[in-house]
C-alpha positions in Angstrom: 100.7 169.4 18.7 102.9 167.1 20.7 102.7 163.7 22.3 102.1 163.7 26.1 103.5 161.1 28.5 100.3 159.0 28.0 101.0 158.8 24.2 98.0 161.1 23.4 98.5 164.2 21.4 98.0 167.6 23.1 97.8 171.1 21.6 99.8 174.0 23.0 101.1 177.3 21.8 104.9 177.5 21.5 107.6 179.7 19.9 109.9 177.9 17.5 112.7 179.1 15.3 112.5 179.2 11.5 115.0 176.4 11.4 112.3 174.1 12.7 110.2 174.6 9.5 110.1 171.7 7.1 111.8 171.7 3.8 110.2 173.6 0.9 110.6 176.1 -1.9 108.6 179.0 -0.5 108.4 180.5 3.1 105.1 182.3 3.7 104.2 184.8 6.4 100.8 183.4 7.3 98.1 186.0 8.0 95.0 183.8 8.4 94.0 180.1 8.6 90.7 178.5 9.1 89.0 175.4 10.6 87.8 172.3 8.7 86.6 168.9 9.9 90.0 167.5 9.0 91.6 170.2 11.3 89.3 168.9 14.1 90.6 165.4 13.5 94.3 166.5 13.4 93.8 168.4 16.7 92.3 165.4 18.5 94.3 163.2 20.9 94.8 160.5 18.2 95.4 162.9 15.3 92.4 161.3 13.6 94.6 158.9 11.8 95.9 161.7 9.7 98.9 162.9 11.7 101.7 160.3 12.1 104.7 162.4 13.3 105.0 164.8 16.2 105.6 167.6 17.0 103.2 168.8 14.4 101.6 172.1 13.2 98.0 171.5 12.0 96.0 173.8 9.7 95.1 172.5 6.3 94.6 176.0 4.8 96.4 179.3 5.0 96.8 182.6 3.2 99.5 185.2 3.5 102.4 186.8 1.7 105.7 185.3 0.5 108.6 186.0 2.7 111.3 184.2 0.6 111.2 181.9 -2.4 113.5 179.7 -4.4 110.9 179.5 -7.2 110.6 182.3 -9.7 106.8 182.1 -9.8 106.6 183.6 -6.3 108.4 186.7 -5.4 108.7 188.1 -1.9 105.6 190.1 -1.0 103.3 188.1 -3.3 99.9 187.2 -1.7 99.2 183.5 -1.9 96.7 180.9 -0.7 97.1 177.2 0.0 94.6 174.4 0.3 95.1 170.7 0.1 98.2 168.6 -0.6 97.9 167.1 2.9 99.4 170.2 4.4 98.4 170.3 8.1 98.2 166.5 8.0 101.5 165.1 6.7 103.2 168.5 6.3 103.2 171.3 8.8 100.3 173.7 8.2 98.8 177.1 8.8 98.4 177.3 12.5 101.6 179.3 12.8 102.9 182.7 11.8 105.1 181.1 9.1 104.9 178.1 6.8 107.3 176.6 4.4 105.9 174.5 1.5 106.5 173.4 -2.1 105.8 176.1 -4.6 103.6 173.8 -6.6 101.1 173.7 -3.7 100.5 177.4 -3.8 98.1 179.5 -5.9 98.4 183.3 -6.3 95.7 185.1 -4.3 93.2 186.2 -7.0 92.5 189.9 -7.5 89.4 191.0 -5.6 90.0 188.7 -2.6 91.8 189.5 0.7 93.7 186.9 2.7 90.9 187.0 5.3 88.3 186.4 2.7 90.4 183.6 1.2 90.3 181.8 4.5 86.6 182.4 5.0 86.4 180.4 1.7 89.2 177.9 2.5 89.0 174.2 1.6 85.3 174.2 2.3 84.5 177.0 -0.1 87.0 175.8 -2.7 85.4 172.3 -2.5 81.9 173.8 -2.8 83.0 175.7 -6.0 84.5 172.6 -7.5 81.2 170.8 -6.8 79.2 173.4 -8.5 81.6 173.4 -11.5 81.3 169.6 -11.7 77.5 169.8 -11.7 77.7 172.4 -14.5 80.1 170.3 -16.5 77.4 167.6 -16.4 74.8 169.9 -17.8 73.1 171.5 -14.7 71.4 174.8 -15.4 69.1 177.0 -13.2 66.2 176.1 -15.5 66.4 172.4 -14.5 64.8 172.8 -11.1 65.7 172.7 -7.4 69.2 171.8 -6.3 69.6 170.1 -3.0 72.5 170.9 -0.6 72.9 168.5 2.4 74.7 169.5 5.5 73.8 173.0 4.4 74.8 174.8 7.6 78.3 173.5 7.6 81.3 175.0 5.9 80.9 173.4 2.4 77.2 173.5 2.5 76.9 177.2 3.5 79.1 178.3 0.6 77.4 176.0 -1.8 74.1 177.5 -0.9 75.4 181.0 -1.4 77.1 180.2 -4.8 74.1 178.4 -6.2 71.7 181.1 -5.1 73.9 183.8 -6.7 73.9 181.8 -9.9 70.1 181.8 -10.0 69.3 178.3 -8.8 66.5 177.4 -6.5 68.2 175.9 -3.5 66.8 173.4 -1.0 68.9 173.3 2.1 69.0 170.2 4.4 69.7 170.7 8.0 69.1 169.0 11.3 69.3 172.2 13.3 66.0 174.2 13.0 67.8 177.3 14.5 69.8 177.6 11.3 66.8 178.2 9.1 67.1 182.0 9.1 70.9 181.8 8.4 70.3 179.5 5.4 67.5 181.6 4.0 69.8 184.7 4.3 72.3 182.8 2.2 69.7 182.2 -0.5 68.0 178.9 0.3 64.4 178.9 -1.0 63.4 175.8 0.9 64.5 174.2 4.2 64.4 170.4 4.3 64.6 168.8 7.7 67.3 166.2 8.0 64.8 163.6 9.2 63.0 163.7 5.9 66.0 162.1 4.2 67.5 160.1 7.1 65.2 157.1 7.0 65.9 154.1 4.8 63.2 152.9 2.4 62.8 149.7 0.4 62.0 151.3 -2.9 65.0 151.9 -5.2 63.5 155.0 -6.7 61.1 157.8 -5.5 59.5 160.7 -7.3 62.0 162.8 -9.5 62.6 165.8 -7.3 66.1 167.2 -7.5 67.9 168.6 -10.5 71.2 168.2 -8.8 72.8 167.9 -5.3 75.9 169.0 -3.4 76.1 166.2 -0.8 78.3 166.8 2.3 76.8 163.9 4.3 77.1 160.6 2.5 75.8 157.5 4.1 72.0 156.8 4.2 71.1 160.3 3.2 73.1 160.1 -0.1 71.4 156.8 -0.8 67.9 158.5 -0.5 69.0 161.4 -2.6 70.2 159.1 -5.4 66.7 157.7 -5.6 65.1 161.2 -5.8 67.2 162.7 -8.6 65.7 163.7 -11.9 66.7 161.8 -15.0 70.4 162.4 -16.0 70.9 164.6 -12.9 74.1 164.4 -10.8 75.2 164.4 -7.2 78.6 166.0 -6.3 79.8 164.1 -3.3 82.0 166.2 -1.0 81.8 164.6 2.5 81.0 161.7 4.7 79.7 163.2 7.9 76.8 160.7 7.8 78.9 157.6 7.3 81.2 155.9 4.8 78.8 153.1 3.7 76.2 154.1 1.1 73.4 151.6 1.0 72.4 152.5 -2.5 70.7 150.7 -5.4 71.9 150.4 -9.0 68.5 151.0 -10.4 68.5 154.9 -10.5 71.8 154.7 -12.4 70.3 152.3 -15.0 66.8 153.7 -15.4 67.4 157.4 -14.9 71.0 157.7 -16.0 72.1 159.6 -12.9 75.7 160.5 -12.1 77.6 160.3 -8.8 80.6 162.7 -9.0 83.4 162.5 -6.5 85.0 165.8 -5.6 88.6 165.6 -4.5 89.9 169.1 -3.5 93.3 167.8 -2.2 95.3 167.2 -5.5 93.3 169.3 -8.0 95.5 170.3 -11.0 96.8 173.8 -10.9 94.7 175.1 -13.9 91.5 173.8 -12.3 92.5 175.4 -8.9 93.1 178.8 -10.6 89.8 178.5 -12.4 87.9 177.6 -9.2 89.4 180.6 -7.3 88.5 182.9 -10.1 84.9 181.7 -10.0 84.8 182.2 -6.3 85.6 185.9 -6.8 82.8 186.3 -9.3 80.1 183.8 -8.1 80.3 184.0 -4.3 78.7 187.2 -2.9 81.1 188.8 -0.4 78.4 190.1 1.8 77.1 186.5 2.2 80.6 185.3 2.9 81.1 187.9 5.6 77.9 186.7 7.3 79.4 183.2 7.6 82.6 184.3 9.4 83.3 183.3 13.0 86.6 185.1 14.0 89.1 183.2 16.1 92.7 183.2 17.4 95.2 180.4 17.7 94.2 180.1 21.4 90.6 179.3 20.4 91.6 176.5 17.9 91.7 173.5 20.3 88.2 174.1 21.6 86.9 174.8 18.1 88.4 171.6 16.9 86.4 169.6 19.4 83.3 171.6 18.5 83.5 170.9 14.8 83.8 167.2 15.4 80.5 167.4 17.4 78.8 169.3 14.5 78.5 172.5 16.5 80.3 174.9 14.1 78.2 177.0 11.8 79.6 178.7 8.7 83.3 179.5 8.5 85.9 180.0 11.3 88.7 182.4 10.3 91.7 182.1 12.5 93.9 185.2 12.8 97.3 183.6 13.5 98.9 187.0 14.3 96.9 187.6 17.5 
């Protein structure tokens, strides 16, 4: 990304020397990256308020092998994965064949996962796993009843549906795109909830107790409705704000039903929790379901895909092969 004469950022492919890479402990030969909503913002003409300095290399996730390292934890040839830490926003990211980052930002690629699969997971899947773990930490079990996933056809939602179904939960998937119903049922959803059913504001602070838990990628009015439909002592893991920043909620469900609103921050998760989440991904995310989510792409495809994800037109997970 670079600034044009009109002050707007534009994306183009360019060859640069290794000397242009930012400072860091570890240089990684990147194999794959992916596409998230934040990537779409970073690729936009304004940088989405996330990118402040140009030229810039977006890509908030990447996986590859270590080329060189000043840190004894990562030897040359070691496979690694990176999500978070504002890489791709404040620090050059994964839309390149090489990246140089701090060693503390990396995680060893877990056994049983390829670099391609790791990027099919990416920040979206990592966040979904953190959300499921948080719900479990607050007592959720499959015996408690249906778990709602909002924005279910998106990156976080798709993987949340697949993980929850694999773990034995009944999953109700919310979508505004009827054409995704087959896709969501293939991932394991047992019920499809039209977005319109939860989009309308109501005056009552509480409705019938319906959901044993929720992974919410939407926020806004929909989150407010879900809070009033949770069973007693149930929790929502909030992972996104596609439906708006403001939540017109009422305190009554918190006081009378003891519900919990859990914020999921995947950017600066401590190392031990990161490793645990990636380990759970290997065991709890069925790889055949993951494969069904993948939309392959090259670096040349990324600008158009960035625009598409901001319009809500990307289904599942885009995996960018940076070597082609």
